[in-house]
N, C-alpha and C positions, 0 to 999 in steps of 0.2 A: 543019662546025664550024671557025671561023677559028682558026688556030694559028700561033705563032711558034717552036715548039720543033722544027721540022723544017728550019730554015734554016741550021743550022751549029752552032757551039760552044754548049755549055751555059752559061747565065748564071743564077746563083742570087743570093740576097740574104739578109742578116741585118738585121732591122728592129726593134730594141728601142725601147722608150719610155724616155726618160731621167727616170724617176720614182723611181729608186733605183739602188743599185749592183748590178752583175751577180752572179748566183749560178750554181751548177753547172747548173741547168736552162737558163739562158741559154747557157752554154758548150756544152751539148749541141746546142741549135738552131744556134748559130754554127758548130760543128764539122761538123754534118750538111751545111750549105750549102757551107762551105769545102771539105770533102772531095769532095763531088759535083762541084764546079767544077774543083778542082785535078786530080782523078783523070781528068777528061775533057779536060784542057787548056783549060778554059773560064775564065770570069770570075766572081769573087766580089765582090758589091757590098755596101756598107754604107749603111743608111738609118736616120735617127733620126725616129721617129714622135712628134713633139713638139707636137701640136696641143692637148694638154691643158695650157693655160697656168697652171692652178691647181696642178698637181703636177710638171710638168717643170721641171728646174733646170739651169743651165749647168754646175754642178760635176758633176752626174751624167753629162751628155753627155761632158764631158772624161774622166771616169773610165772610161767605156765604151771610148773610143779607147785609153786607156792600158792597160786590162786586155787588150784584144784584141791589141795590139802585144806585150805581155809574153808572152802565150800563143803568139805566132807565127802568129796567124790574120790574115794580111795581106789587104787588100782592094784592089780595082782602081778607079782613078778617084777623083773627089771624093766626099765624103760628101753624100748628099741629105738635107736637113732639110725636113720637111713644112711647117714654119712659113714657109718661103721660097717656097712654091708655091701660096698661096691663090688666085692668079689662075687657075691651071690648074683647080683644083677648082671655081671659080665658073663657068668655061666649061662644064664637064661638068654642073653643077647647072642652069645655064640651058637646056641641051639637054633635060634631063629635064623641066624646067618647061614648055618649049615643046611637049613631047609630052603635056602635061596628066597627068603621072604622079606629081606631087607634091601634097601638101595640108598645110596648117598644122595642127599639133596643139597644143592649149592645155592639155592634161591634166597634172596633177601626178602624181608617182609614186603618191601615195596614191589619187588618183582612178582611175588605171589598175588598181591592185590591187583596188580595190573593185568595179570593173566586171568584172574577171576572176572575182572571187568570186561575183558575182551570176549570171554566165553559166555557172558550174559549173567553170570552169577547164580547163586542158589540161596534159598532162605537161610538167614543167619540164625544159628542156634546158640546154646550155652557156650560152645567152644569156638564160635566164629564160623565163617564159611569154610567148607572143606577144601583142602589143598587140591589144586587142579591136576596134579600128576605130571608136572612139567619135566622133572628129572627122571621120572620112571622110564622114559623113552630113550634115555642116553644109552649108547652102546657100551659094552664092557670096556673097550679101549678108551672111550671118552671118560668113563667113570674113573678108571685107573689114573689117567693123566690129570684130571681135575682134583682127584683126591690127593695126589702127590704135591700139587701146587697150592691147595687151599689152606688158609690159616685156620679155618673152622668150617664145619659142615654138619648137617643133621643126618641121622639114620632113620628112615621112614619105613613103616610096615606096609608092604604091598597087600592091602586089605582084600582086593579081589582074588589074588593068588592064595591068600590065607583061607578065605571062605571056600575056595575050590577044594582045599584040603580037608576042612572040617565038616562042611555041609551045614544045614540049618542048626541054629543054636537057640537056647532059651534059658531063662532063669526064673526062680520063684520069688515073687515080690509080696511082702506083707507076712502076716502070721495067720495060722488057722483060727477060725474057719473061713476068714475072709481073704486068704492068700490067693494069688492068681499066677498063672504062667505068662511070662512076657517073652515074645519072640525078639531075639536080638537082631539088630540091624546096624552092624558096625560100618557098613558102607556109607551110611548117612554122615559119618564124621570124616570120611576120607582117609587118606594114608597118613595116619598120625605119626608124630615124632616119638621115637622110643629111646633115643640117645643122641649125644653129640660127640664130636671127635675126641674131646678130652674127658667127657663125663659119660660113663657107660649105662646111663639110665635116664628116664624121664618119669613124670608122675605116673603115667599109665603102667609102665613096666614095673616100677618099684612097688606100687600099691598091690599089684597082682601077686608078685613074689612074696611080699611081706605078709599078706593075709594068709597065704598058704603056710609060710614058715611059722607064723604065730598060731596056727590052728583055729583061725577065726571061723565061726559057724554062722554068725549073723552080723551083717554090715548095716549099721544104722548111720545114716548121714543125710544131709540136706537134699531136697529135691533138685537143687541146682546142679547136683552131680549125677542125676539120673542118666543123662546122656552118656556119661563116661562108662557106665556099666555095660553098654553095648560092646565097647572095646575091651573092657576087662574080661567079659565072658569069652571073647575070642581068644585072648591071650591065655586064659585058663585052659581052653581046649587044646591050643597049640602046644602048651608046655606040660600037659597032663597034670594040671593042678586041680584040687578039689574046688567045687563051686559052693560058696556060702549062700545062705538065704539073704535077701536084701530087704530093707525097709527104709524108704526115703521119706523123711518127715518134712512138713511145711517149714517155712523160714520165718524168723522174726523180722518184723518191719518197723520202720519209724513212723512218725505221725503222718508223713506224706505217702506211706505205703511202699516206700523203697526199702529193700532188704538191708539189714545192718552189715557193714563192711569196714575193714580196717582203713581202706583208702578214703572213706568218707568220715574218718575220725569218730567212729561210734564210741560212745562212752565206755571206758574200759572198766573191768572188774577191779583193777588196781585203784582207779579213781573212786569207785564206789566204796571200797574198803577204807580209803583215806577219808571219805566223807561220812563215815560212821554207819553205813548200812550193814545190818547183820546178814550172815550167810543165808538164813532162811528166807529173808525178803528178796535177796538176789535170785535164789533158786525159784521162788514163786513167780517172779517177774519173767524169768526165762521160760517157764512152763505156760504162762497165761496167754502170751501173744502168739498168734499164728497157728494155733492148734486146729 
């Protein structure tokens, strides 16, 4: 297994999407990475995952920097913004295309759900039910004709073909002495989307490329992203990228036990600042719940 986490100092990162203001759940993730790096004399990096042009806004990006600075969670080096690195993602995408591991998907969300229902479905995980592979079976001629006429389409990874190329995969979860090896099972997520017609990346591809480009050796993130690691491990193997160690921490929850989320209007750090709460109190609250 290729790895970059044995070469020296710990390098972690915090990678929020600027689609809203930070809340305590974000601070928990930021603190986990910052603490892991600082306690080991390593580096803590900041990345803005801003490829969602319909929801990401400059004012949210600026607020993230302000909130982290106010909390005392300093980072090393320049902020990496995904929107400035489409060329790197295109290179990775072209490599996968050259391996014949991508295919265009023209299905709408409604069509995908209908196909799943007809097939009997599968248990729904963090990323929803796996895509049933409808467009994987189109002929080359059908693909070319539909590509030429389509206003938009997705590019999906043929996970079965990819695994046939890589063989079994695993990653290291946690830290010594309690770390363990996890067998990767990308097939459980199905043929994930890696790009769209006009955007040469998706979350999965961008994160895998970014972690390698930034020299990340330890990924600390919420357990809600554990399932994504199966796909990220596959992409690392296909693209000859180093594999960091992973540590998926528990999530902060509200009084009803539901995890904090922007869509539920969780109390923001900005609002806490305006209400007079000191940084130390906010950090303590982020560490006390869900550990």
